N, CA, C, O and the ligand as a Tripos MOL2 file, in Angstrom:
@<TRIPOS>MOLECULE
protein
  285   283    72     0     0
PROTEIN
NO_CHARGES

@<TRIPOS>ATOM
      1 N          -7.6980   -0.0940   10.3190 N.3       1 MET1
      2 CA         -6.9090    0.2290    9.1440 C.3       1 MET1
      3 C          -6.1180    1.5420    9.2430 C.2       1 MET1
      4 O          -5.2850    1.8610    8.3950 O.2       1 MET1
      5 N          -6.4100    2.2740   10.2960 N.am      2 LYS2
      6 CA         -5.8680    3.6500   10.4240 C.3       2 LYS2
      7 C          -4.3470    3.5890   10.3390 C.2       2 LYS2
      8 O          -3.7180    4.2640    9.5230 O.2       2 LYS2
      9 N          -3.7680    2.7420   11.2240 N.am      3 GLU3
     10 CA         -2.2760    2.6830   11.2440 C.3       3 GLU3
     11 C          -1.7060    2.1080    9.9330 C.2       3 GLU3
     12 O          -0.6230    2.5210    9.5180 O.2       3 GLU3
     13 N          -2.3380    1.2580    9.3330 N.am      4 LEU4
     14 CA         -1.9180    0.7480    8.0770 C.3       4 LEU4
     15 C          -1.7530    1.8180    7.0700 C.2       4 LEU4
     16 O          -0.7130    1.9660    6.4280 O.2       4 LEU4
     17 N          -2.8620    2.5990    6.9390 N.am      5 LEU5
     18 CA         -2.8750    3.7270    6.0150 C.3       5 LEU5
     19 C          -1.7680    4.7510    6.2630 C.2       5 LEU5
     20 O          -1.1310    5.3160    5.3740 O.2       5 LEU5
     21 N          -1.6230    4.9150    7.5180 N.am      6 LYS6
     22 CA         -0.5550    5.8460    7.9400 C.3       6 LYS6
     23 C           0.8910    5.4330    7.4950 C.2       6 LYS6
     24 O           1.7130    6.2690    7.1200 O.2       6 LYS6
     25 N           1.1340    4.1550    7.5570 N.am      7 SER7
     26 CA          2.3630    3.6760    7.2870 C.3       7 SER7
     27 C           2.6070    3.7920    5.8010 C.2       7 SER7
     28 O           3.7750    3.7330    5.4160 O.2       7 SER7
     29 N           1.6380    3.9490    4.9260 N.am      8 PHE8
     30 CA          1.8760    4.1360    3.5030 C.3       8 PHE8
     31 C           2.0140    5.5410    3.1320 C.2       8 PHE8
     32 O           2.4770    5.8780    2.0420 O.2       8 PHE8
     33 N           1.5960    6.4160    4.0750 N.am      9 GLU9
     34 CA          1.7110    7.9390    3.7680 C.3       9 GLU9
     35 C           3.0930    8.2570    3.2670 C.2       9 GLU9
     36 O           3.2430    9.0470    2.3350 O.2       9 GLU9
     37 N           4.1500    7.6420    3.8840 N.am     10 LYS10
     38 CA          5.5280    8.0650    3.5670 C.3      10 LYS10
     39 C           5.8640    7.7850    2.1240 C.2      10 LYS10
     40 O           6.8510    8.3140    1.6120 O.2      10 LYS10
     41 N           5.1110    7.0080    1.4820 N.am     11 TYR11
     42 CA          5.4480    6.6470    0.0500 C.3      11 TYR11
     43 C           4.7170    7.6680   -0.9280 C.2      11 TYR11
     44 O           4.8260    7.5910   -2.1510 O.2      11 TYR11
     45 N           4.0250    8.5520   -0.3260 N.am     12 ARG12
     46 CA          3.2960    9.5480   -1.1130 C.3      12 ARG12
     47 C           4.3220   10.4510   -1.9960 C.2      12 ARG12
     48 O           3.9700   10.9620   -3.0590 O.2      12 ARG12
     49 N           5.5710   10.5900   -1.4730 N.am     13 GLU13
     50 CA          6.4980   11.4050   -2.1810 C.3      13 GLU13
     51 C           7.2950   10.7140   -3.1520 C.2      13 GLU13
     52 O           8.1190   11.3410   -3.8170 O.2      13 GLU13
     53 N           7.1080    9.3380   -3.3120 N.am     14 TYR14
     54 CA          7.8730    8.6040   -4.2550 C.3      14 TYR14
     55 C           7.3830    8.9970   -5.6690 C.2      14 TYR14
     56 O           6.2660    9.4560   -5.9060 O.2      14 TYR14
     57 N           8.3690    8.7590   -6.5920 N.am     15 ARG15
     58 CA          8.0380    9.0880   -7.9780 C.3      15 ARG15
     59 C           7.9920    7.7700   -8.7940 C.2      15 ARG15
     60 O           8.6900    6.8120   -8.4630 O.2      15 ARG15
     61 N           7.2360    7.7350   -9.7700 N.am     16 CYS16
     62 CA          7.0950    6.6070  -10.7180 C.3      16 CYS16
     63 C           8.4370    6.3530  -11.3760 C.2      16 CYS16
     64 O           9.0800    7.2410  -11.9340 O.2      16 CYS16
     65 N           8.8430    5.0190  -11.2730 N.am     17 VAL17
     66 CA         10.1670    4.6860  -11.8660 C.3      17 VAL17
     67 C          10.0920    4.7210  -13.3640 C.2      17 VAL17
     68 O          11.1590    4.8870  -13.9540 O.2      17 VAL17
     69 N           9.0420    4.5950  -14.0360 N.am     18 SER18
     70 CA          8.9740    4.5990  -15.5010 C.3      18 SER18
     71 C           8.7320    5.9760  -16.1210 C.2      18 SER18
     72 O           9.2560    6.2460  -17.2010 O.2      18 SER18
     73 N           7.9700    6.8430  -15.4880 N.am     19 CYS19
     74 CA          7.7190    8.1210  -16.1350 C.3      19 CYS19
     75 C           7.9820    9.3450  -15.1790 C.2      19 CYS19
     76 O           7.8070   10.5010  -15.5650 O.2      19 CYS19
     77 N           8.3710    9.0590  -14.0340 N.am     20 GLY20
     78 CA          8.7550   10.1480  -13.1290 C.3      20 GLY20
     79 C           7.6850   10.9750  -12.4420 C.2      20 GLY20
     80 O           7.9700   11.9190  -11.7040 O.2      20 GLY20
     81 N           6.4930   10.6070  -12.6990 N.am     21 CYS21
     82 CA          5.4320   11.3080  -12.0580 C.3      21 CYS21
     83 C           5.3040   11.1440  -10.5410 C.2      21 CYS21
     84 O           5.5910   10.0490  -10.0570 O.2      21 CYS21
     85 N           4.9070   12.1160   -9.7770 N.am     22 PRO22
     86 CA          4.7370   11.8750   -8.3790 C.3      22 PRO22
     87 C           3.5530   10.8190   -8.1540 C.2      22 PRO22
     88 O           2.5280   10.7990   -8.8350 O.2      22 PRO22
     89 N           3.8230   10.0040   -7.1720 N.am     23 MET23
     90 CA          2.7870    8.9880   -6.9270 C.3      23 MET23
     91 C           1.6710    9.6130   -6.1430 C.2      23 MET23
     92 O           1.8550   10.5640   -5.3830 O.2      23 MET23
     93 N           0.4720    9.0280   -6.3580 N.am     24 GLU24
     94 CA         -0.7380    9.4330   -5.6170 C.3      24 GLU24
     95 C          -1.3110    8.1560   -4.9700 C.2      24 GLU24
     96 O          -1.2780    7.0660   -5.5410 O.2      24 GLU24
     97 N          -1.8350    8.3510   -3.7530 N.am     25 LEU25
     98 CA         -2.3340    7.2160   -3.0210 C.3      25 LEU25
     99 C          -3.6940    6.7990   -3.7360 C.2      25 LEU25
    100 O          -4.5440    7.6400   -4.0290 O.2      25 LEU25
    101 N          -3.8260    5.5330   -3.9780 N.am     26 LYS26
    102 CA         -5.0080    5.0330   -4.7550 C.3      26 LYS26
    103 C          -5.5500    3.7980   -4.0060 C.2      26 LYS26
    104 O          -4.7740    2.9330   -3.6020 O.2      26 LYS26
    105 N          -6.7800    3.7240   -3.8350 N.am     27 LYS27
    106 CA         -7.3450    2.6030   -3.0600 C.3      27 LYS27
    107 C          -7.3060    1.2940   -3.9010 C.2      27 LYS27
    108 O          -7.8360    1.2250   -5.0100 O.2      27 LYS27
    109 N          -6.6550    0.2680   -3.3150 N.am     28 MET28
    110 CA         -6.5190   -0.9340   -3.9760 C.3      28 MET28
    111 C          -6.8630   -2.0510   -2.9350 C.2      28 MET28
    112 O          -6.8410   -1.8590   -1.7190 O.2      28 MET28
    113 N          -7.1710   -3.1960   -3.5130 N.am     29 ASP29
    114 CA         -7.5570   -4.3940   -2.7340 C.3      29 ASP29
    115 C          -6.2450   -5.2640   -2.7930 C.2      29 ASP29
    116 O          -5.6520   -5.5380   -3.8360 O.2      29 ASP29
    117 N          -5.8830   -5.6510   -1.5500 N.am     30 ILE30
    118 CA         -4.8150   -6.6350   -1.4150 C.3      30 ILE30
    119 C          -5.2870   -7.8820   -0.6870 C.2      30 ILE30
    120 O          -6.2130   -7.8250    0.1230 O.2      30 ILE30
    121 N          -4.6810   -8.9480   -0.9610 N.am     31 THR31
    122 CA         -5.0490  -10.2310   -0.2460 C.3      31 THR31
    123 C          -3.8700  -10.5430    0.6830 C.2      31 THR31
    124 O          -2.7090  -10.6190    0.2810 O.2      31 THR31
    125 N          -4.2350  -10.7090    1.8930 N.am     32 TYR32
    126 CA         -3.2080  -11.0550    2.8590 C.3      32 TYR32
    127 C          -3.7790  -12.0310    3.8800 C.2      32 TYR32
    128 O          -4.8100  -11.7530    4.4920 O.2      32 TYR32
    129 N          -3.1120  -13.1870    4.0730 N.am     33 LEU33
    130 CA         -3.5480  -14.1810    5.0250 C.3      33 LEU33
    131 C          -4.9960  -14.5810    4.7570 C.2      33 LEU33
    132 O          -5.7620  -14.8200    5.6900 O.2      33 LEU33
    133 N          -5.3980  -14.6590    3.3740 N.am     34 GLY34
    134 CA         -6.5960  -15.1020    3.0070 C.3      34 GLY34
    135 C          -7.7850  -14.1180    3.1500 C.2      34 GLY34
    136 O          -8.9390  -14.4620    2.8930 O.2      34 GLY34
    137 N          -7.4550  -12.9080    3.5610 N.am     35 SER35
    138 CA         -8.4170  -11.9400    3.6450 C.3      35 SER35
    139 C          -8.1150  -10.7150    2.7600 C.2      35 SER35
    140 O          -6.9630  -10.3370    2.5450 O.2      35 SER35
    141 N          -9.2160  -10.1130    2.2550 N.am     36 VAL36
    142 CA         -9.0040   -8.9920    1.3240 C.3      36 VAL36
    143 C          -9.1160   -7.6160    2.1360 C.2      36 VAL36
    144 O         -10.0430   -7.3830    2.9140 O.2      36 VAL36
    145 N          -8.1580   -6.8080    1.8900 N.am     37 PHE37
    146 CA         -8.0560   -5.4920    2.5380 C.3      37 PHE37
    147 C          -8.0640   -4.3590    1.5080 C.2      37 PHE37
    148 O          -7.4330   -4.4720    0.4570 O.2      37 PHE37
    149 N          -8.7620   -3.2900    1.8000 N.am     38 SER38
    150 CA         -8.7200   -2.1050    1.0220 C.3      38 SER38
    151 C          -7.7110   -1.1890    1.5880 C.2      38 SER38
    152 O          -7.8820   -0.6710    2.6910 O.2      38 SER38
    153 N          -6.6150   -0.9620    0.8290 N.am     39 VAL39
    154 CA         -5.5530   -0.0110    1.3970 C.3      39 VAL39
    155 C          -5.2630    1.0520    0.3290 C.2      39 VAL39
    156 O          -5.4580    0.8020   -0.8600 O.2      39 VAL39
    157 N          -4.8070    2.2150    0.7400 N.am     40 ASP40
    158 CA         -4.3200    3.1830   -0.1770 C.3      40 ASP40
    159 C          -2.9200    2.9280   -0.4930 C.2      40 ASP40
    160 O          -2.0590    3.1030    0.3690 O.2      40 ASP40
    161 N          -2.6240    2.5140   -1.6990 N.am     41 LEU41
    162 CA         -1.1800    2.3540   -2.1870 C.3      41 LEU41
    163 C          -0.8580    3.4660   -3.1130 C.2      41 LEU41
    164 O          -1.7140    4.0370   -3.7900 O.2      41 LEU41
    165 N           0.5000    3.7740   -3.1210 N.am     42 PRO42
    166 CA          0.9910    4.8210   -4.0980 C.3      42 PRO42
    167 C           0.9040    4.2200   -5.4280 C.2      42 PRO42
    168 O           1.3740    3.1120   -5.6850 O.2      42 PRO42
    169 N           0.2510    5.0190   -6.3330 N.am     43 ALA43
    170 CA          0.1670    4.5840   -7.7820 C.3      43 ALA43
    171 C           0.4240    5.7980   -8.6930 C.2      43 ALA43
    172 O           0.1360    6.9340   -8.3160 O.2      43 ALA43
    173 N           0.9370    5.5600   -9.8240 N.am     44 CYS44
    174 CA          1.2420    6.6380  -10.7130 C.3      44 CYS44
    175 C          -0.0670    7.0730  -11.3960 C.2      44 CYS44
    176 O          -0.7670    6.2340  -11.9620 O.2      44 CYS44
    177 N          -0.4080    8.3810  -11.3500 N.am     45 PRO45
    178 CA         -1.6210    8.8090  -12.0300 C.3      45 PRO45
    179 C          -1.5130    8.8890  -13.4960 C.2      45 PRO45
    180 O          -2.5150    9.0120  -14.2000 O.2      45 PRO45
    181 N          -0.2340    8.8180  -14.0040 N.am     46 SER46
    182 CA         -0.1060    8.9010  -15.4610 C.3      46 SER46
    183 C          -0.0960    7.6130  -16.1260 C.2      46 SER46
    184 O          -0.8390    7.4560  -17.0960 O.2      46 SER46
    185 N           0.7420    6.5590  -15.6780 N.am     47 CYS47
    186 CA          0.7870    5.3240  -16.3300 C.3      47 CYS47
    187 C           0.0520    4.2270  -15.5280 C.2      47 CYS47
    188 O          -0.1610    3.1340  -16.0520 O.2      47 CYS47
    189 N          -0.3280    4.4920  -14.3050 N.am     48 GLY48
    190 CA         -1.1130    3.5310  -13.5880 C.3      48 GLY48
    191 C          -0.3360    2.5340  -12.7780 C.2      48 GLY48
    192 O          -0.8940    1.6730  -12.0980 O.2      48 GLY48
    193 N           0.9960    2.6750  -12.8680 N.am     49 MET49
    194 CA          1.8280    1.6580  -12.1920 C.3      49 MET49
    195 C           1.7470    1.9180  -10.6750 C.2      49 MET49
    196 O           1.8320    3.0440  -10.1840 O.2      49 MET49
    197 N           1.5690    0.7470   -9.9540 N.am     50 ALA50
    198 CA          1.4420    0.8720   -8.5010 C.3      50 ALA50
    199 C           2.8150    0.5350   -7.8790 C.2      50 ALA50
    200 O           3.5620   -0.3260   -8.3410 O.2      50 ALA50
    201 N           3.0780    1.2760   -6.8090 N.am     51 PHE51
    202 CA          4.2700    1.0570   -6.1340 C.3      51 PHE51
    203 C           3.8800    0.0910   -4.9070 C.2      51 PHE51
    204 O           3.0000    0.4110   -4.1080 O.2      51 PHE51
    205 N           4.5550   -1.0400   -4.8230 N.am     52 VAL52
    206 CA          4.3180   -2.0120   -3.7400 C.3      52 VAL52
    207 C           5.2550   -1.7410   -2.5560 C.2      52 VAL52
    208 O           6.4570   -1.9910   -2.6520 O.2      52 VAL52
    209 N           4.7370   -1.2560   -1.4910 N.am     53 PRO53
    210 CA          5.5970   -0.9970   -0.3390 C.3      53 PRO53
    211 C           6.3870   -2.1470    0.1460 C.2      53 PRO53
    212 O           5.9120   -3.2790    0.0580 O.2      53 PRO53
    213 N           7.5120   -1.9500    0.6320 N.am     54 GLU54
    214 CA          8.4270   -3.0410    1.1560 C.3      54 GLU54
    215 C           7.5980   -3.9870    1.9980 C.2      54 GLU54
    216 O           7.6120   -5.2050    1.8150 O.2      54 GLU54
    217 N           6.8550   -3.3650    2.9540 N.am     55 GLU55
    218 CA          6.0730   -4.0580    3.9860 C.3      55 GLU55
    219 C           5.2350   -5.1310    3.3180 C.2      55 GLU55
    220 O           5.1370   -6.2330    3.8570 O.2      55 GLU55
    221 N           4.6050   -4.8560    2.1280 N.am     56 LEU56
    222 CA          3.8330   -5.7330    1.4500 C.3      56 LEU56
    223 C           4.6050   -6.7830    0.7050 C.2      56 LEU56
    224 O           4.2670   -7.9670    0.7080 O.2      56 LEU56
    225 N           5.6580   -6.3160    0.0620 N.am     57 ALA57
    226 CA          6.4810   -7.2600   -0.7320 C.3      57 ALA57
    227 C           7.1270   -8.3300    0.0630 C.2      57 ALA57
    228 O           7.2390   -9.4810   -0.3580 O.2      57 ALA57
    229 N           7.5850   -7.9000    1.3130 N.am     58 THR58
    230 CA          8.2010   -8.8720    2.0570 C.3      58 THR58
    231 C           7.2870   -9.6480    3.0180 C.2      58 THR58
    232 O           7.7340  -10.5400    3.7390 O.2      58 THR58
    233 N           6.0530   -9.3010    3.0080 N.am     59 GLY59
    234 CA          5.0450  -10.0670    3.7730 C.3      59 GLY59
    235 C           5.0860   -9.6520    5.2680 C.2      59 GLY59
    236 O           4.4980  -10.3310    6.1100 O.2      59 GLY59
    237 N           5.7430   -8.5980    5.5770 N.am     60 LYS60
    238 CA          5.8300   -8.1050    6.9690 C.3      60 LYS60
    239 C           4.6930   -7.1610    7.2680 C.2      60 LYS60
    240 O           4.8890   -5.9870    7.5840 O.2      60 LYS60
    241 N           3.4580   -7.7250    7.1560 N.am     61 MET61
    242 CA          2.3220   -6.9410    7.4050 C.3      61 MET61
    243 C           1.8670   -7.1740    8.8750 C.2      61 MET61
    244 O           0.7710   -7.6750    9.1220 O.2      61 MET61
    245 N           2.7370   -6.7970    9.8380 N.am     62 LEU62
    246 CA          2.4140   -6.9700   11.1840 C.3      62 LEU62
    247 C           1.1100   -6.2990   11.6560 C.2      62 LEU62
    248 O           0.3660   -6.7830   12.5080 O.2      62 LEU62
    249 N           0.9220   -5.1830   11.0380 N.am     63 GLU63
    250 CA         -0.3020   -4.4090   11.4550 C.3      63 GLU63
    251 C          -1.5120   -5.1560   10.9410 C.2      63 GLU63
    252 O          -2.5460   -5.2080   11.6060 O.2      63 GLU63
    253 N          -1.3870   -5.7370    9.7550 N.am     64 VAL64
    254 CA         -2.5480   -6.4620    9.3010 C.3      64 VAL64
    255 C          -2.7900   -7.6430   10.1090 C.2      64 VAL64
    256 O          -3.9390   -8.0270   10.3230 O.2      64 VAL64
    257 N          -1.7390   -8.2580   10.5810 N.am     65 GLU65
    258 CA         -1.9130   -9.4090   11.4570 C.3      65 GLU65
    259 C          -2.6280   -9.0750   12.6540 C.2      65 GLU65
    260 O          -3.5180   -9.7870   13.1200 O.2      65 GLU65
    261 N          -2.2140   -7.9210   13.1840 N.am     66 LYS66
    262 CA         -2.7370   -7.4620   14.3920 C.3      66 LYS66
    263 C          -4.3160   -7.1860   14.2490 C.2      66 LYS66
    264 O          -5.1560   -7.4710   15.1020 O.2      66 LYS66
    265 N          -4.5260   -6.6480   13.1540 N.am     67 ILE67
    266 CA         -6.0160   -6.3620   12.9130 C.3      67 ILE67
    267 C          -6.8580   -7.6690   12.8400 C.2      67 ILE67
    268 O          -7.9840   -7.7800   13.3260 O.2      67 ILE67
    269 N          -6.1610   -8.6730   12.1550 N.am     68 LEU68
    270 CA         -6.8630   -9.9900   11.9920 C.3      68 LEU68
    271 C          -7.0730  -10.5800   13.4250 C.2      68 LEU68
    272 O          -8.1390  -11.1180   13.7240 O.2      68 LEU68
    273 N          -6.0030  -10.4630   14.3300 N.am     69 GLU69
    274 CA         -6.2060  -11.1070   15.6280 C.3      69 GLU69
    275 C          -7.1910  -10.3780   16.4080 C.2      69 GLU69
    276 O          -7.8310  -11.0010   17.2550 O.2      69 GLU69
    277 N          -7.4000   -9.1080   16.2270 N.am     70 ASP70
    278 CA         -8.3840   -8.3570   17.0310 C.3      70 ASP70
    279 C          -9.8510   -8.6670   16.6810 C.2      70 ASP70
    280 O         -10.7810   -8.2980   17.3980 O.2      70 ASP70
    281 N         -10.0100   -9.3660   15.5400 N.am     71 LYS71
    282 CA        -11.3880   -9.6520   15.0830 C.3      71 LYS71
    283 C         -12.0880  -10.6990   15.9530 C.2      71 LYS71
    284 O         -13.2420  -11.0420   15.6970 O.2      71 LYS71
    285 ZN          4.1890    6.5170  -14.3290 Zn       72 ZN72
@<TRIPOS>BOND
     1     1     2 1
     2     2     3 1
     3     3     4 2
     4     3     5 am
     5     5     6 1
     6     6     7 1
     7     7     8 2
     8     7     9 am
     9     9    10 1
    10    10    11 1
    11    11    12 2
    12    11    13 am
    13    13    14 1
    14    14    15 1
    15    15    16 2
    16    15    17 am
    17    17    18 1
    18    18    19 1
    19    19    20 2
    20    19    21 am
    21    21    22 1
    22    22    23 1
    23    23    24 2
    24    23    25 am
    25    25    26 1
    26    26    27 1
    27    27    28 2
    28    27    29 am
    29    29    30 1
    30    30    31 1
    31    31    32 2
    32    31    33 am
    33    33    34 1
    34    34    35 1
    35    35    36 2
    36    35    37 am
    37    37    38 1
    38    38    39 1
    39    39    40 2
    40    39    41 am
    41    41    42 1
    42    42    43 1
    43    43    44 2
    44    43    45 am
    45    45    46 1
    46    46    47 1
    47    47    48 2
    48    47    49 am
    49    49    50 1
    50    50    51 1
    51    51    52 2
    52    51    53 am
    53    53    54 1
    54    54    55 1
    55    55    56 2
    56    55    57 am
    57    57    58 1
    58    58    59 1
    59    59    60 2
    60    59    61 am
    61    61    62 1
    62    62    63 1
    63    63    64 2
    64    63    65 am
    65    65    66 1
    66    66    67 1
    67    67    68 2
    68    67    69 am
    69    69    70 1
    70    70    71 1
    71    71    72 2
    72    71    73 am
    73    73    74 1
    74    74    75 1
    75    75    76 2
    76    75    77 am
    77    77    78 1
    78    78    79 1
    79    79    80 2
    80    79    81 am
    81    81    82 1
    82    82    83 1
    83    83    84 2
    84    83    85 am
    85    85    86 1
    86    86    87 1
    87    87    88 2
    88    87    89 am
    89    89    90 1
    90    90    91 1
    91    91    92 2
    92    91    93 am
    93    93    94 1
    94    94    95 1
    95    95    96 2
    96    95    97 am
    97    97    98 1
    98    98    99 1
    99    99   100 2
   100    99   101 am
   101   101   102 1
   102   102   103 1
   103   103   104 2
   104   103   105 am
   105   105   106 1
   106   106   107 1
   107   107   108 2
   108   107   109 am
   109   109   110 1
   110   110   111 1
   111   111   112 2
   112   111   113 am
   113   113   114 1
   114   114   115 1
   115   115   116 2
   116   115   117 am
   117   117   118 1
   118   118   119 1
   119   119   120 2
   120   119   121 am
   121   121   122 1
   122   122   123 1
   123   123   124 2
   124   123   125 am
   125   125   126 1
   126   126   127 1
   127   127   128 2
   128   127   129 am
   129   129   130 1
   130   130   131 1
   131   131   132 2
   132   131   133 am
   133   133   134 1
   134   134   135 1
   135   135   136 2
   136   135   137 am
   137   137   138 1
   138   138   139 1
   139   139   140 2
   140   139   141 am
   141   141   142 1
   142   142   143 1
   143   143   144 2
   144   143   145 am
   145   145   146 1
   146   146   147 1
   147   147   148 2
   148   147   149 am
   149   149   150 1
   150   150   151 1
   151   151   152 2
   152   151   153 am
   153   153   154 1
   154   154   155 1
   155   155   156 2
   156   155   157 am
   157   157   158 1
   158   158   159 1
   159   159   160 2
   160   159   161 am
   161   161   162 1
   162   162   163 1
   163   163   164 2
   164   163   165 am
   165   165   166 1
   166   166   167 1
   167   167   168 2
   168   167   169 am
   169   169   170 1
   170   170   171 1
   171   171   172 2
   172   171   173 am
   173   173   174 1
   174   174   175 1
   175   175   176 2
   176   175   177 am
   177   177   178 1
   178   178   179 1
   179   179   180 2
   180   179   181 am
   181   181   182 1
   182   182   183 1
   183   183   184 2
   184   183   185 am
   185   185   186 1
   186   186   187 1
   187   187   188 2
   188   187   189 am
   189   189   190 1
   190   190   191 1
   191   191   192 2
   192   191   193 am
   193   193   194 1
   194   194   195 1
   195   195   196 2
   196   195   197 am
   197   197   198 1
   198   198   199 1
   199   199   200 2
   200   199   201 am
   201   201   202 1
   202   202   203 1
   203   203   204 2
   204   203   205 am
   205   205   206 1
   206   206   207 1
   207   207   208 2
   208   207   209 am
   209   209   210 1
   210   210   211 1
   211   211   212 2
   212   211   213 am
   213   213   214 1
   214   214   215 1
   215   215   216 2
   216   215   217 am
   217   217   218 1
   218   218   219 1
   219   219   220 2
   220   219   221 am
   221   221   222 1
   222   222   223 1
   223   223   224 2
   224   223   225 am
   225   225   226 1
   226   226   227 1
   227   227   228 2
   228   227   229 am
   229   229   230 1
   230   230   231 1
   231   231   232 2
   232   231   233 am
   233   233   234 1
   234   234   235 1
   235   235   236 2
   236   235   237 am
   237   237   238 1
   238   238   239 1
   239   239   240 2
   240   239   241 am
   241   241   242 1
   242   242   243 1
   243   243   244 2
   244   243   245 am
   245   245   246 1
   246   246   247 1
   247   247   248 2
   248   247   249 am
   249   249   250 1
   250   250   251 1
   251   251   252 2
   252   251   253 am
   253   253   254 1
   254   254   255 1
   255   255   256 2
   256   255   257 am
   257   257   258 1
   258   258   259 1
   259   259   260 2
   260   259   261 am
   261   261   262 1
   262   262   263 1
   263   263   264 2
   264   263   265 am
   265   265   266 1
   266   266   267 1
   267   267   268 2
   268   267   269 am
   269   269   270 1
   270   270   271 1
   271   271   272 2
   272   271   273 am
   273   273   274 1
   274   274   275 1
   275   275   276 2
   276   275   277 am
   277   277   278 1
   278   278   279 1
   279   279   280 2
   280   279   281 am
   281   281   282 1
   282   282   283 1
   283   283   284 2
@<TRIPOS>SUBSTRUCTURE
     1 MET1         2 RESIDUE 1 A MET
     2 LYS2         6 RESIDUE 1 A LYS
     3 GLU3        10 RESIDUE 1 A GLU
     4 LEU4        14 RESIDUE 1 A LEU
     5 LEU5        18 RESIDUE 1 A LEU
     6 LYS6        22 RESIDUE 1 A LYS
     7 SER7        26 RESIDUE 1 A SER
     8 PHE8        30 RESIDUE 1 A PHE
     9 GLU9        34 RESIDUE 1 A GLU
    10 LYS10       38 RESIDUE 1 A LYS
    11 TYR11       42 RESIDUE 1 A TYR
    12 ARG12       46 RESIDUE 1 A ARG
    13 GLU13       50 RESIDUE 1 A GLU
    14 TYR14       54 RESIDUE 1 A TYR
    15 ARG15       58 RESIDUE 1 A ARG
    16 CYS16       62 RESIDUE 1 A CYS
    17 VAL17       66 RESIDUE 1 A VAL
    18 SER18       70 RESIDUE 1 A SER
    19 CYS19       74 RESIDUE 1 A CYS
    20 GLY20       78 RESIDUE 1 A GLY
    21 CYS21       82 RESIDUE 1 A CYS
    22 PRO22       86 RESIDUE 1 A PRO
    23 MET23       90 RESIDUE 1 A MET
    24 GLU24       94 RESIDUE 1 A GLU
    25 LEU25       98 RESIDUE 1 A LEU
    26 LYS26      102 RESIDUE 1 A LYS
    27 LYS27      106 RESIDUE 1 A LYS
    28 MET28      110 RESIDUE 1 A MET
    29 ASP29      114 RESIDUE 1 A ASP
    30 ILE30      118 RESIDUE 1 A ILE
    31 THR31      122 RESIDUE 1 A THR
    32 TYR32      126 RESIDUE 1 A TYR
    33 LEU33      130 RESIDUE 1 A LEU
    34 GLY34      134 RESIDUE 1 A GLY
    35 SER35      138 RESIDUE 1 A SER
    36 VAL36      142 RESIDUE 1 A VAL
    37 PHE37      146 RESIDUE 1 A PHE
    38 SER38      150 RESIDUE 1 A SER
    39 VAL39      154 RESIDUE 1 A VAL
    40 ASP40      158 RESIDUE 1 A ASP
    41 LEU41      162 RESIDUE 1 A LEU
    42 PRO42      166 RESIDUE 1 A PRO
    43 ALA43      170 RESIDUE 1 A ALA
    44 CYS44      174 RESIDUE 1 A CYS
    45 PRO45      178 RESIDUE 1 A PRO
    46 SER46      182 RESIDUE 1 A SER
    47 CYS47      186 RESIDUE 1 A CYS
    48 GLY48      190 RESIDUE 1 A GLY
    49 MET49      194 RESIDUE 1 A MET
    50 ALA50      198 RESIDUE 1 A ALA
    51 PHE51      202 RESIDUE 1 A PHE
    52 VAL52      206 RESIDUE 1 A VAL
    53 PRO53      210 RESIDUE 1 A PRO
    54 GLU54      214 RESIDUE 1 A GLU
    55 GLU55      218 RESIDUE 1 A GLU
    56 LEU56      222 RESIDUE 1 A LEU
    57 ALA57      226 RESIDUE 1 A ALA
    58 THR58      230 RESIDUE 1 A THR
    59 GLY59      234 RESIDUE 1 A GLY
    60 LYS60      238 RESIDUE 1 A LYS
    61 MET61      242 RESIDUE 1 A MET
    62 LEU62      246 RESIDUE 1 A LEU
    63 GLU63      250 RESIDUE 1 A GLU
    64 VAL64      254 RESIDUE 1 A VAL
    65 GLU65      258 RESIDUE 1 A GLU
    66 LYS66      262 RESIDUE 1 A LYS
    67 ILE67      266 RESIDUE 1 A ILE
    68 LEU68      270 RESIDUE 1 A LEU
    69 GLU69      274 RESIDUE 1 A GLU
    70 ASP70      278 RESIDUE 1 A ASP
    71 LYS71      282 RESIDUE 1 A LYS
    72 ZN72       285 GROUP 0 **** ****
C-alpha cells in the first residue's frame, strides 16, 4: 500500500470545495475489484467531505491491481 498512499499525498494541499478548509488525509475503506482497501484519502476536517482522487473516480487504480496480482 505504500505507493498507493504516496500517490494521494499530492492531494493533501487541496482545499474543500464547499468550505475552503485545507484537506487532511483520513483513513477510509474503498472497494476495488471486489476487495476492500484502507487508504488515506483527503477529507475536509470541517464538514467531512471527502475528495475522491481522479485515480479512484476513473478506476485507474493500476497500483491496486498490481497489489492484487502480487498476492
Ligand atoms: Zn469542508
